[in-house]
N, C-alpha and C positions, 0 to 999 in steps of 0.2 A: 276104784280106778286101777285096773290091772296094768302092771308094767309088762310090756310085751317083750322088750329087749333092752339090753344094756351093752354098750360098746364104748370103750374108752371113757370119756367124760360125758357121754350122751345116754340119756334114759328115755326110751320111747314108751309113752303112756297113752292109753285110750281111756278117755273120760266116759263114765257111764251115763251122765246126764249132759246132753248137748242140745242146743236149739235146733229145731227141725229145719230152719231155713239155712243153716250152715252146711257147707259141703262136707263130705266125709274127710276127716283129717285126723292126724295123730299129733299129740303134744310131745315136744322134745325138751327135756330139762337138761340144761347144760351145767357143768360143774360149778360155774360162777353164779348160779341161781337164775339165769336168764331162761325164759320159757318161749319157745318158738313153735309154730304150727306148720305142718306140711300137709298140703292137700293131696289126698290119696290118688285122685284121678290123674293129676299131672306130675306128681312127685316134686312139686316146687314149694318153696316157702310161701305162705299165704300172703304175707305183707312184708317182704324183705326190707323195704325202706324204713319200716317202723322199728325194727329190732336192732339195726346198726351192727349186725354181725359181720366181722371182718371176712373178706372174700375167701381166705384160706380155710377159716373155720366153717364157712357156709358150704364150701365144697366137701369138707370132711363130714359134715352133718348129712348132706345129701347122698354121699357115697355109702355111709353107714345105713341110711334109710333104704337105699336100693338093695342092700344085702339082706335086710329083714322085711322088705315090703310084703312078700307073700303071707308071712305070719301076721303082720300088722293088719293087713286087709282081712284075713280070716277072723281075727279077734274082733275087729271093728264090726264086721258083718254079723257075727254071733251076738254081739251086744245090742246093736241098733237095728238088726233085721232088714237092712237094705244095703245096697252098694252104691 
């Protein structure tokens, strides 16, 4: 599982084995051990209600994602061979 980026307390990781029915996404590990997923097509949390991430932290996660999105998408495409 290559780590693509790290910013603050967020670590962006692309898993090498994903289900083919899942949309392209990146896992974000938070410093408190929480793991959330961001859908690459829309740049949104896949299930924000499930993770109970406070709004301020959610905005920070998505802002960090946007800064690293081109690299995350490149790595995801290299690993999974699709966009």
